[in-house]
GUKEVEX-345703 format. One record per residue: residue in three letters; y, x, z of N, C-alpha, C, CB in turn. Coordinates in steps of 0.2 Angstrom, whole numbers, padded with zeros to 4 digits, always signed. Atoms other than C-alpha are relative to their C-alpha. Last residue first. Glycine has a CB too. Layout:
<rs>
ALAYXZYXZYXZYXZ ...
</rs>
This chain:
<rs>
TYR+0004-0005-0003+0437+0537+1429-0002-0002+0007+0005+0007+0001 VAL+0000+0001-0007+0443+0523+1418-0005+0005+0004-0002-0007+0003 VAL+0005-0003-0003+0447+0527+1400+0001-0001+0008-0001+0007-0002 ARG-0002-0002-0007+0458+0516+1389-0007+0003+0003+0003-0005+0005 GLU-0006+0004-0003+0459+0509+1371+0002+0003+0007-0001-0007+0000 VAL-0001+0000-0007+0448+0522+1362+0006-0004+0002-0001+0007+0003 LYS+0004+0006-0003+0444+0518+1344+0001-0001+0007-0007+0000-0002 GLU-0004+0006+0002+0458+0530+1338-0004-0007+0002+0001+0000-0008 LEU-0005+0002-0005+0450+0543+1349+0004-0006-0003+0005+0006+0000 PRO-0006-0002+0002+0434+0544+1339+0006-0003+0004+0001-0003-0008 VAL-0003+0006+0004+0419+0542+1349+0007+0003-0002+0000-0006+0005 GLY-0007+0001+0001+0407+0556+1355+0003-0006-0003+0003+0007-0003 GLU-0003+0004+0006+0390+0559+1361+0007+0000+0000-0003-0007+0000 THR-0008-0001+0001+0380+0570+1373+0002-0004-0007+0001+0008-0001 LYS-0002+0002+0007+0363+0565+1380+0007+0001-0001-0003-0006-0003 LYS-0008+0000+0001+0356+0573+1396+0001-0001-0008+0003+0006+0003 LYS-0002-0005+0004+0337+0569+1398+0008-0001-0001-0003-0001-0007 ASN+0000-0006-0003+0329+0560+1413+0002+0006-0005-0006+0002+0003 SER+0007-0002-0001+0325+0545+1403+0000+0007+0002-0004-0001-0007 ASP+0005+0005+0003+0343+0543+1397-0007+0003+0001+0002-0002-0007 ILE+0007-0001-0002+0357+0552+1407-0005-0006-0003-0002+0002+0007 TYR+0004+0005-0005+0374+0551+1400-0007+0002+0000+0001-0007-0003 PHE+0007+0000+0000+0387+0562+1391-0003-0005+0005-0002+0007+0002 TYR+0003+0002-0007+0404+0561+1385-0007+0001+0000+0002-0007+0001 ILE+0007-0002-0001+0415+0568+1371-0002-0002+0007-0001+0008-0001 LEU+0001+0000-0007+0431+0559+1366-0007+0002+0001+0003-0006+0003 GLN+0005+0004-0003+0435+0564+1348-0001+0001+0007-0007+0002-0003 ASN-0001+0008+0000+0450+0569+1339-0005-0004+0002+0003-0002-0007 ASN+0000+0002+0007+0443+0587+1336+0001-0008-0001-0006+0002-0004 ASN+0001-0005+0005+0438+0589+1354+0000-0003-0007-0007+0004+0001 GLU-0002+0003+0006+0442+0579+1370+0000+0006-0005+0008-0003+0000 ASN-0006-0002+0003+0432+0583+1385+0002-0003-0006+0000+0008-0001 MET+0000-0007+0000+0417+0580+1396+0007+0003-0002-0006+0002-0005 ILE-0004-0003+0005+0418+0562+1401+0000+0007+0001+0008-0003+0001 ARG-0005-0005-0003+0404+0556+1412+0004+0003-0006-0005+0006+0004 VAL+0000-0007+0004+0395+0540+1407+0004+0005+0004+0002-0001-0007 SER+0005-0004-0003+0390+0524+1417-0001+0007-0004-0007-0003+0001 SER-0001-0001-0007+0400+0512+1405-0006+0005+0003-0001-0006+0004 ILE+0006-0005-0002+0403+0511+1387+0001+0002+0007+0001+0006-0005 ILE-0001-0004-0006+0413+0495+1383-0006+0005+0001+0001-0005+0006 THR+0006+0000-0005+0414+0487+1366+0002+0004+0006-0006+0004-0004 ASP+0005+0006+0000+0425+0481+1352-0005+0001+0005-0002+0001-0007 ARG-0003+0006+0003+0442+0491+1353-0005-0006+0001+0002+0001-0007 LEU-0001-0001+0007+0434+0504+1365+0003-0007-0002-0006+0002-0004 TYR-0002+0007+0003+0435+0504+1384+0002+0002-0007+0005-0004+0004 ILE-0005+0000+0006+0427+0520+1391+0000-0007-0003-0004+0005-0005 THR+0001+0005+0004+0420+0520+1409+0005+0000-0006+0001-0007+0003 ASP-0006+0001+0005+0417+0534+1420-0002-0005-0005+0002+0007-0004 ASN-0003+0006-0002+0404+0533+1435+0007-0001-0005+0002+0000+0007 GLN-0004+0002+0006+0390+0544+1431+0004-0006+0002-0005+0000-0006 ALA+0000+0007+0002+0384+0551+1448+0004-0001-0006+0002-0005+0006 SER+0003+0001+0006+0381+0569+1450+0000-0007-0003-0007+0003+0000 LEU-0004-0004+0005+0393+0571+1464-0003+0000-0007+0000+0007+0003 TYR-0007+0003+0002+0386+0556+1473+0004+0004-0005+0004+0000+0007 VAL+0001+0007+0004+0368+0562+1472+0007-0003-0002-0005-0005+0003 CYS+0002-0002+0006+0373+0580+1478-0001-0006-0005-0007+0004+0000 SER-0006-0002+0003+0382+0572+1493-0002+0003-0007+0003+0006+0004 PHE-0004+0005+0002+0367+0562+1497+0006+0002-0003+0002-0005+0006 ILE+0003+0004+0005+0355+0576+1497+0005-0005-0002-0007-0003+0002 LEU+0000-0004+0006+0367+0587+1507-0003-0003-0006-0004+0007+0002 LEU-0007-0001+0003+0370+0574+1520+0000+0004-0006+0004+0003+0006 ILE-0001+0007+0003+0351+0571+1522+0007+0000-0003-0001-0005+0005 LEU+0004+0000+0006+0348+0590+1524+0001-0007-0003-0007+0001+0002 ILE-0003-0004+0005+0362+0591+1537-0003-0001-0007+0000+0007+0003 ARG-0006+0003+0002+0355+0576+1547+0004+0004-0006+0005-0001+0006 LYS+0001+0005+0004+0338+0584+1547+0006-0004-0003-0005-0005+0003 MET+0002-0003+0007+0344+0600+1554-0001-0006-0005-0006+0004+0001 
</rs>
């Protein structure tokens, strides 16, 4: 029973990990989770002080995205 509980906890932590990286022309935004593309913006979120924060960057600044 303990093994199943430990496996469940680790799988939840792994699935909620933030591991996407956005490479812009002048900077790198790492440890985020890509949500979608909306109105020529790439929308992403990240956790800061146990709060979910959502932001976006214009698509013309994005050079590549690594998932």
